[in-house]
N, C-alpha and C positions, 0 to 999 in steps of 0.2 A: 984334181982340179976341184976349186971350190963350185957348189952346186945348189948352194942354198938360196933361196931368194929373199931379197930385204923387203922390210917393210914399207920402206919408201915404192919400190918397185913393184911391190901389189898394189899400192894403193892407185900409183901412176897408170897402171895397167886398167885397174878398176874404172878411174876416171876415162880413159879411151875408149870403156865400151859404154859409157855414156850413165855410169853411178854416180848417183850425189848422195846416197844416204845409205848406211850399212846399220843392218839389223842384227844387235847381236841378242842370242836367243836361248835360253834352256829350257829344260822340264823341270817343273815343280812336281810334288809327289803323285799329282794326281793325272799326268801326262798334260796337262794345259802347259802352254807356250808363254814361258815368260820373257820380256825381251826390253830393252833399250833401242834407240834408234837415234844415230848422232850423225852428223854431216860428214861427207867423206874424209874431210881435211883431218880430223880428229883419229881417224883410223890407226895410224903411226903409233900415234902416243900408247891407244890401246894395245896394239899389238907388243909393244914394248914392256909396258908397266901394266896392262891389264885394269881393271876398271870396278870398282865397289858396288854391290849389290844390297839390299835391305835381306838381314840376316836370319828373319823370320820368318822368309819364303817358303821353307820347307816345312814348318811348325802352324802351316795355315791350312784350312780346309779349302774345299772346292769354290768356296764363295769369296775364296782369301780372306777369309775374317780369322786374326790369329786365334791360336787356341788361349784361352783364359786360364789363369795360374791354376784354379782347381781340377785341370783338365790333367795334370800331371799329379803322380802316385807322390812322387817327392818335390823338391823345391825347382821350380821354372828354370829352366836354363838361360842362362846368357846369350841372347841371342846377336852374337858379334855377327859383323858383314862378311858375307863372303866377298872373294878376290873372283870376278869374271874374266876367265882366259880364252880368248879365241881357238879353237881348233883349226885351222887352215885345210884341213883335209875337207873339210866339211862347205866349205865356202863356194857361193851358188851366185849368179846373177839371175834375178825372178824374171821370168817370162810375163808373170800375172800381174808385177808390180813394177812398173815401169820406171826406170832409173836408181831401184833398189838393190842391194846386194845380200844377200842373208848367211850368218856362219851362226854355227853352236858351239857354245862357250861351256868350258869345266868351269865348275865352281872349287875354289880353293879356300884352305884355310890363309889365314893372316903370315904363315910363315912358308906359304906357296905349296904346301900339301894336296893331293885330292881331297875334299871334304868326303869323310865314310858317310855323310848323310845323303848326298846327292844320288838320285836313281843311275845318271850314267855312269858315275864312278862305280857304283856297286855291279853294274853288268859289266863294264871295263874289268874288273879284279877277276870275276869270273869266267870270263874269257881268257884272262892272263894264266890262270890257272887250267886251263885247259892247254894251253901251249904249251905249258910245262911239261905236260906229259903226252905232247907230240900232237896236239889235234886242232884243228881250227873250225869252230863252230861254224854252221851253216843253217841260218834262220830263214822261213819264209812266212812273213805275216799276211792272215787273210783277214779282210775287213770286209763287212756290211755296216749301213748306216743308213740313216733316215734324212729324206728332206722333205722341207714343208714351205710354205709359203711365206713365210716370215713371222707366221703363229703357229696354229697348231696344226692346219688341213695339211694332209699330203699333198705332192704336188701331182699325183694319179690317186684314183681312189678306190682304183680295183685292185684284184689279186691277178696278174699276168705275168706270170715267173718268163722271164726273156722273151716277152714278144715283141717283136721288132716295132711296133707303133709306141708302144712304150719305152722301150730302149732310145725312142727319139721323141720324147716330150718336150725336149730341149735342144736343137743340135749345137747351137751355140755352147750350151754350158759343157756337152758331152764332148766337143771340141776343143775348147778353153782348157779342157782337165789333161786331154793326153798333151796337152802342147805345153802345159807348165810343169809335167812330171819328169821328163828328162832333163831338164837342165839342172835338177836336183839330184841328179844320176840315178834316178827310178825308171824303170824300164815296166812299163805297165805291159799286162799281158792281155785281159780282159775287163771288160766293161758289161754288165747287164743289169735289169731289175730283178729285184728277186721277187719273192712269191706273199709280198705286202704291200698295201698301200704307201708308197712313195719311199719303199725301202730299194736300194743299190747295192749292190757288190762289186769292188774293182779288186784284182787281183796284180801282183806285179811280182818280179822275177826275184829271186830272194838274193840275201848278202851274205857276206862273208865278215866274221868277228863284229865288231862296233858298227859296220857299216849298216848291218841290218836294222836294230833298233835305232838307229839315225836317221834311215829312210824311212820307217815306220810313222816316226814324229814329225818327220817333214810331211809325210804323207797326208796326215789327219789336219794338220795345220793348213795345208795349201786346200784341200776339200772345203773346208770353210770358209778361207778367205774369199774362194771363189765363187761358193754357194749367196755370200753375201752379196758381192758382188753382181751378180745375177738374179737377186733380189730372192733369195731363199734362204732359209737357215738349215744349216746340215748339222746333225748331232749324232754324237757316238755313245748317248747313253743306251744301255744295253735293252732295256725296256720300256719305251716310249709311249707303246699304245697295247694296253693291257691283253686285248683279244685277238692280237696278229703277233706274227713273228718276232722273236728277239734279232737282236743283233749281236752276230759273234764273233769273237777276236782268235780264231785258231791259230796257231804257231806250227809249223811245218818246220822240223829238224834233224839234223845230220852232222856227221863229223869227217872232216877232210884231212887229209894228210898235205899240210904244207909243202912240203917236197915233190912230191908227184900227182897233185892234187885227186888223187882217188879217193872214192867215198868209203870210208870205213864201216857203213852201215851194210854195204852190200851184202847179198848172202854167196852161196858159192852151189855151183852144181856138182853134182855125181853120180855116178852108178848108184847109188845107194838111195838118192831122191835130192830135189833140189832144196834148197835150203834159203827161205826168203829173207833174213836176218842174220847177219853175223853173230857172235858170240857177244862181240862190244855193244852192238844196238841192243840185245838183249838187256845187259847190263843196265844201260842207260833207260830202258824202258821201264825196264823195273824198280829203278829209283823213283820215278815219275808217278809211278802205283804208289810204293810205298809212302811217298811225302803228298798225294794227291790231297788229304782232307786239307793241309795247310797250304798247300798251293793254291785251293780257291780261294783265299784272302788276296793274294798277291793277282790273280788273274780275273778274280770278281769283287771289286775292291769299294762296291757301294750297297748301299740296302736295297737299291732297285735293282742289281743282278741276279738276285734268287729267285726273283718272279720268273727268271728266265728257264728253270730247272722245273720240267713238268714230264709226268711218263709219255711215251706213244709219239715224242716228237725228236727231232733231230739235235738234241741237247742232252749231256751227260746226267745220269741221276746216282751213280755208282763208281765206283774206282773199278772200270774194268779196261779190257782192250780187246781188239777183234780186227781182223783183216777186212778191210772195207766195209766197218761196221761203224755206221754212221750215228749210231746211239752210245757208243762206249766212248769214256773219257780218253782213251788214244786210239785213233784210227791210223792201220798202218795201209797204205795205198797199196793197188797190184802195182808198184812200179819197181824195176829191177836197175840193178847197174848203176849208174851214175846218179839215176833219180830215186834210188831208195833212200825213204826217209819215214818218220813218226812224226804223225800230226797231232797236237794236243788241243783237245775240243773245251777242256774246262770253261775256259776263258771266255768272257764278254767284250764287248767292242769297248766296254769304259776303260779296260785296263791300260797303264803305262806302259809302254811299249819296254823300257828299261826296265822296269821292273818284273814285268814278265817275262822277260829274257833272260835279268837274273836269278829269278826263283826256278825256271824252267833248268835253267844251266845248273844251279846249284845241287837240284835233285837229280839230275842224271850224272852228274859227278859223283853224287856220295854211290848211286849204282854201280858205277866202275870202280872206284875204289873198295868197295866191299863185294864186287864180282855177284851184285845179286842177281837171281832169278827170276823171270815171270812167271806166273802160272800160267794153265794153257788159255790159248784166246776165248773169248766169249763170242756166240754166234745167235744169230736170232733175236727176237726182240728181248731185251733183258734189263728195259728200264724198272722192272718190277721184281727184278728176280732176287730171292731172299736170300741167296747165297752170297750175294754181293754187299761189300761195304756200303751204306748210301754215303754220299759228298754231303758236306754240311747245308742246310737248308736255310743260313740266314747269314749274316756279316758277323755277327756276334760270334756264332758258334765257328764260324772260320777262324776268326781270331784267336778264339780260345785254342783250336787247334794248331794254327800257326805258332803260339808261344808256348806248348807245349812242345813242338817239335825241335828238341835241342840241336841235334848234328843239323838242320836244315838253317838252323837261328845261326849259329857257328860259322857256316860258309857265306852266309850273308853280310853277316857283320853285327853284332850284339848291338851296337850303337843305331844301324841304321832299323832295326826290326823294332828296336826300342820307339824311336822315332815312327815308325808305322803304325806300330800298336797305338801309340798316344792318339795320333790326328784319325785315325779311323775308328777308334773307340769314341773319339768327341763326335765325331760325323752321328754314328749311330743313336749317341744319347742326345743329342741335338734332334734327331729324328722321334726318337721316343718321347722327346716332350713336347714337340710339336702336332704328332700325329697320334691321338690316342688310342687307335686299334694297331699300332706298331707290335712285330711280333706274333699278333693273331692271325688266324686264316684270312678274315676279311681284307687283310692288308694286301696281300697277294692277288686279290680279287679287281684292284683298281689299281689306276695311276694317280696317286694325290698331287693336288699343286706343287705341294712343296718339293717333289721330287724332281718336278722340272723346272722349278726355279732353280732349284739346287746344281742340278745338271745338263738341263736341256741343253744350253747354248755352247757354254765352253767345255763339257766333257767331248 
């Protein structure tokens, strides 16, 4: 029996639900949502044929400025238009935007192939690589973000971690956020204020395969839209206030059997002693440790992100792992069975969730293929342990580490890595030209107005 639904039928159902407009959305290289909005009547045509989008969108910085010709080591590329094609598995009627549906689109080349430059396509390809060896990645994105009054003043001025009065600083905003997420397939688990003025953390259930970064992408945009509707500004900029906590973008990861649903990271119990992690999990973890310096570029992709890495706080400073050690680059929570997972803590909140997922999966896959073994876990305060390899301390150093990591680049795709390096090196060069002390100690002791203008609203 034919079970597919036609484009016309989808459109009729949307109309019956009160939808008048459809937002066609994709993530650029910075995790910023780019979109076209069309009247509902045009949706069947787009479903059948796709719609073009400016080909330079992925060759732009976070301010949407095209890279100049001299930003490319060779000749500038021909910026042919992408073809946007909706992925109906992401179609949702938006609770927070009455009369509007939203769908994530893939970027394709003129011949209909997935563009190797698009972050979602890179993540898709790594997920397929795990499927080929019998595993389904399960990822849980954990975000912190700042809320301000629309300028730079936090919505509350003190550090009151999880204080009920601060959690309820605006009950209408909190309720609207909880209401907006389920229609997008996102299942929120907890909301609370973090230990900084105006900082909030929201967690939601992990997702399998491409669902996970799709939902993280939708979450970030939804938070920003709701903030504006309530008179605020939400920012996932990693370090908006220099003497307050940074916003992390941690990613919890495990591998699941598609056939049984069993967690392949789960350890075993025996008379000889419990093993918290399976051999597979150890190989995966070791791959992320091996590629950690290169991963920093993908997980902390702005010049501002590197102001987060400071000793004796809950942000990693070196290549390390440990059980329940929040100073380590990779933390293994005390969780067993189906909840067994590894948490990569390198990333800031500014990372594009598709790029983050692709990088982490590529590193983990290399660990599996080479059957790598991690060193013994670290314990205690390890932020200044001279025996451990430091993580990069600047975007420039992280980009150099990425370019030098041939196995990781091959798994991500040379075309994508080349584009990422070009765009991010231009971003660093622009900062260097604008801010005289960029790269010097003083730069990390303050937040420059350029950083706020570059990242504050859209990231």
